[in-house]
C-alpha positions in Angstrom: 14.5 -23.4 12.8 13.1 -26.4 14.8 9.7 -25.9 12.9 9.4 -28.9 10.5 8.0 -26.5 7.8 11.2 -24.6 8.0 13.4 -27.7 7.5 11.3 -28.9 4.5 11.6 -25.5 2.9 15.4 -25.3 3.5 15.8 -28.7 1.9 13.6 -27.6 -1.1 15.5 -24.4 -1.9 19.1 -25.8 -1.3 19.6 -26.9 -4.9 18.9 -23.3 -6.0 21.5 -21.7 -3.7 24.7 -20.5 -5.0 27.4 -21.6 -2.5 29.7 -18.8 -1.5 33.0 -18.9 -3.2 31.8 -21.3 -5.9 32.6 -20.6 -9.6 29.4 -20.4 -11.5 28.8 -21.2 -15.1 25.1 -20.5 -15.6 24.3 -22.6 -18.5 26.1 -25.5 -17.1 25.1 -25.3 -13.4 21.5 -24.3 -13.5 18.7 -25.7 -15.7 16.0 -23.2 -16.4 13.5 -26.1 -16.8 14.3 -27.7 -13.4 11.1 -28.5 -11.5 12.3 -30.8 -8.7 10.1 -33.7 -9.9 6.9 -31.6 -9.3 3.7 -31.5 -11.3 1.9 -28.3 -12.0 -1.3 -29.6 -10.5 0.5 -29.9 -7.1 1.8 -26.3 -7.5 -1.3 -24.5 -6.6 -1.5 -25.8 -3.1 2.2 -25.4 -2.5 2.1 -21.7 -3.5 -0.9 -21.2 -1.2 1.0 -22.7 1.7 4.0 -20.5 0.9 1.9 -17.3 0.7 0.3 -18.2 4.0 3.6 -18.6 5.7 4.6 -15.3 4.3 1.6 -13.6 5.7 2.2 -15.1 9.2 5.9 -14.2 9.3 5.5 -10.8 7.8 2.9 -9.9 10.6 5.5 -11.0 13.2 8.2 -9.1 11.4 6.2 -5.9 11.6 5.2 -6.5 15.2 8.7 -7.0 16.4 10.0 -4.0 14.5 13.6 -5.0 14.8 14.5 -6.5 11.4 13.9 -5.5 7.8 14.3 -7.5 4.6 15.6 -6.6 1.3 14.7 -8.9 -1.7 16.7 -8.2 -4.8 15.0 -9.7 -7.9 17.0 -10.0 -11.1 16.0 -11.4 -14.6 16.4 -10.8 -18.2 13.4 -9.3 -20.1 10.3 -11.5 -20.0 11.9 -13.3 -17.0 8.6 -13.1 -14.9 9.6 -10.5 -12.3 6.4 -8.7 -12.2 4.3 -11.8 -12.1 6.4 -13.3 -9.4 5.9 -10.3 -7.2 2.2 -10.2 -7.8 1.6 -13.9 -7.0 4.0 -14.4 -4.1 3.1 -11.2 -2.2 -0.7 -11.7 -2.8 -1.5 -12.5 0.9 0.7 -10.0 2.7 -0.2 -6.7 4.3 0.6 -4.2 1.5 1.4 -1.6 4.3 4.5 -3.6 5.2 5.9 -4.1 1.7 7.5 -1.6 -0.7 8.3 -2.5 -4.3 10.8 -0.3 -6.1 11.4 -0.7 -9.9 14.7 0.8 -11.0 14.8 2.0 -14.6 17.3 4.1 -16.5 18.8 6.5 -13.9 17.7 10.0 -13.9 20.1 13.1 -14.0 19.8 13.6 -10.3 20.6 9.9 -9.7 23.7 10.1 -11.9 25.0 13.0 -9.8 25.4 10.5 -6.9 27.3 7.5 -6.2 26.0 4.3 -8.0 24.4 2.8 -4.8 22.6 6.1 -3.7 19.3 5.5 -5.4 19.0 2.0 -4.0 19.9 3.1 -0.5 17.0 5.6 -0.7 14.6 2.7 -1.2 15.7 0.5 1.7 13.0 -0.8 4.1 12.3 0.5 7.6 12.6 -2.1 10.4 9.6 -4.3 10.2 9.2 -3.9 6.4 10.0 -5.8 3.3 11.5 -4.0 0.3 11.4 -5.7 -3.0 13.9 -4.3 -5.6 12.4 -5.2 -9.1 15.9 -5.0 -10.6 18.4 -3.9 -8.1 21.9 -2.5 -7.4 23.0 -5.4 -9.5 22.1 -3.6 -12.6 25.4 -1.7 -11.9 27.4 -4.8 -12.8 25.0 -6.1 -15.4 23.5 -3.8 -17.8 26.2 -1.2 -17.1 28.9 -3.9 -17.8 27.2 -5.0 -21.0 26.7 -1.3 -22.1 30.0 0.6 -21.5 28.2 3.8 -22.6 26.1 3.5 -19.4 29.2 3.5 -17.3 30.5 6.7 -19.1 27.2 8.4 -18.2 28.0 8.0 -14.4 30.5 10.8 -14.6 33.2 8.8 -12.8 36.7 10.2 -12.4 39.1 8.9 -15.1 41.4 7.0 -12.8 38.3 4.9 -11.6 37.7 3.6 -15.1 40.3 0.8 -14.8 39.9 -2.8 -16.0 39.3 -4.0 -12.4 36.2 -1.8 -11.9 33.8 -4.9 -11.9 35.8 -6.7 -9.2 35.9 -3.5 -7.1 32.1 -3.1 -7.5 31.6 -6.8 -6.4 33.6 -6.0 -3.3 31.8 -2.8 -2.5 28.4 -4.4 -3.0 29.4 -7.3 -0.7 30.5 -4.8 1.9 27.3 -2.8 1.7 25.2 -5.8 2.0 27.2 -7.0 5.1 26.7 -3.5 6.6 23.0 -3.9 6.1 22.9 -7.3 7.6 25.1 -6.2 10.6 22.3 -3.5 11.1 19.4 -5.9 11.1 18.4 -5.8 7.5 18.5 -9.2 5.9 19.5 -9.4 2.2 18.3 -12.2 0.0 18.7 -12.3 -3.8 16.8 -14.1 -6.5 17.8 -14.6 -10.1 15.0 -15.8 -12.4 16.9 -18.0 -14.9 15.1 -18.0 -18.3 16.2 -20.1 -21.3 16.7 -18.3 -24.6 14.0 -20.3 -26.3 11.4 -19.6 -23.5 12.2 -15.8 -23.8 11.6 -16.0 -27.6 8.4 -17.8 -26.9 7.2 -15.1 -24.4 8.1 -12.3 -26.8 6.1 -13.9 -29.6 3.1 -14.2 -27.2 3.3 -10.5 -26.5 3.1 -9.9 -30.2 0.4 -12.5 -30.9 -2.1 -11.4 -28.1 -3.4 -7.9 -28.5 -3.9 -7.5 -24.6 -0.2 -8.3 -24.2 1.0 -5.8 -27.0 1.6 -3.0 -24.4 4.3 -5.3 -22.8 6.2 -5.7 -26.0 9.3 -3.6 -26.7 11.6 -3.7 -29.8 14.4 -2.7 -27.4 14.1 -6.0 -25.5 14.6 -7.9 -28.7 17.7 -5.9 -29.5 18.9 -6.6 -26.1 18.5 -10.3 -26.8 21.3 -10.1 -29.4 23.6 -9.6 -26.3 22.4 -12.9 -24.7 25.9 -14.4 -24.4 27.4 -11.2 -22.8 24.5 -11.1 -20.2 25.1 -14.9 -19.4 28.8 -14.1 -18.8 27.9 -11.1 -16.7 25.4 -13.2 -14.7 27.8 -15.9 -14.1 30.5 -13.5 -12.9 28.0 -11.7 -10.6 26.7 -14.9 -9.0 30.3 -16.1 -8.4 31.5 -13.0 -6.8 28.5 -11.8 -4.7 26.8 -14.9 -3.2 27.9 -14.7 0.3 26.9 -16.4 3.6 25.2 -13.2 4.8 23.5 -12.3 1.5 23.1 -15.5 -0.7 22.0 -15.8 -4.3 19.3 -18.3 -5.3 19.0 -19.2 -9.1 15.4 -19.9 -9.7 14.4 -21.9 -12.8 12.0 -19.5 -14.7 10.8 -21.3 -17.7 7.8 -22.7 -15.7 6.2 -19.6 -14.1 4.2 -21.7 -11.6 7.3 -23.4 -10.4 9.4 -20.1 -10.2 6.6 -18.6 -8.1 6.8 -21.5 -5.6 10.4 -21.2 -5.4 10.4 -17.4 -4.8 7.8 -17.8 -2.0 9.8 -20.5 -0.4 13.0 -18.5 -0.4 11.4 -15.5 1.1 9.6 -17.6 3.7 12.9 -19.3 4.5 14.5 -15.9 5.0 11.7 -14.7 7.4 11.8 -18.1 9.3 15.5 -17.8 9.8 14.9 -14.3 11.4 12.1 -15.9 13.4 10.5 -12.6 14.5 8.4 -12.7 17.7 5.5 -10.8 18.9 6.6 -8.4 21.6 5.9 -9.0 25.3 3.8 -6.1 26.5 5.0 -6.5 30.0 3.1 -6.9 33.4 1.8 -3.4 33.9 0.7 -3.1 30.3 -1.1 -6.5 30.7 -2.9 -5.3 33.9 -4.1 -2.3 31.8 -5.4 -4.5 29.1 -7.4 -6.6 31.6 -8.9 -3.4 33.1 -9.9 -2.3 29.6 -11.3 -5.8 28.8 -13.6 -5.8 31.8 -14.9 -2.3 30.8 -15.7 -3.6 27.3 -17.3 -6.8 28.5 -19.7 -4.7 30.8 -20.9 -2.8 27.6 -22.2 -6.1 26.0 -25.9 -5.8 25.0 -28.4 -8.0 26.8 -28.2 -11.6 25.6 -24.7 -11.0 23.8 -21.5 -12.7 24.9 -19.4 -10.5 27.0 -16.4 -11.5 24.8 -17.7 -12.6 21.3 -14.2 -13.5 20.2 -13.6 -15.7 23.3 -17.0 -17.2 22.6 -16.2 -18.2 19.0 -12.9 -19.8 20.3 -14.9 -22.1 22.5 -14.4 -20.0 25.8 -17.9 -18.7 26.4 -18.3 -15.8 28.7 -21.3 -15.1 30.9 -24.0 -13.4 28.9 -25.5 -9.9 29.8 -29.0 -9.7 31.0 
């Protein structure tokens, strides 16, 4: 973390982090329109810098092949999850990133424990897994809709009033287990205001090219706004831990939300600080032998090593 970039990023995202053990009241503690005094015209370059850092550290993560990263992304409808993923991950190698979107569980998924379908989509070492909606649906949507809990076929004695506290503990332990095995867990909640959600819903109706994104079910769900705000506040209070922190990203301004998400993920990778593996002395000798063979194959007049020549280290030409 000696890198100055890492220090600046850590300072930038600190106001967004939910301190472990704190009691969160979402409407009081986090402003959906917060922008850290930044102007939109400055955001393009900052996002580009964040994406560049992600590309650099993702390559190192894949090369080291020791750690994996799980990014849990939560938001209400129209919160900007898809756009955040698309912009923030625009510069990374798609082979090293897996995005999973969790919809209503299937009959097969309901025949297993509630974490089963999420465990199946965890990353391999060297990979980043993005959960577009995540295991936190099990203490959000399922909490707001008790009928969804009944569909999970739980034994009757499990359906006690303390089920949400137990699920918080189970999720915290699961995330600690993942972290202890080399899989970093980071969690982002895109915090959208009720008025901004209304505006985005209307835009989906007004613009023909956005009509496909509109769902009347989303508007019906909006009637449960206060219930969701309570569920989010309880979730953030109970499950932001030292090993798997929550970050509440102000989402009313999409450009700022994307900068924040890029910074949070870059910070996570920089904390891991993955390194390119050392190939060892014997392997290096083999590389040099192969290098000399390839240099001898250079056409007449061409640099023996074009890459070295472009880097200002010209090699003797053939011919």
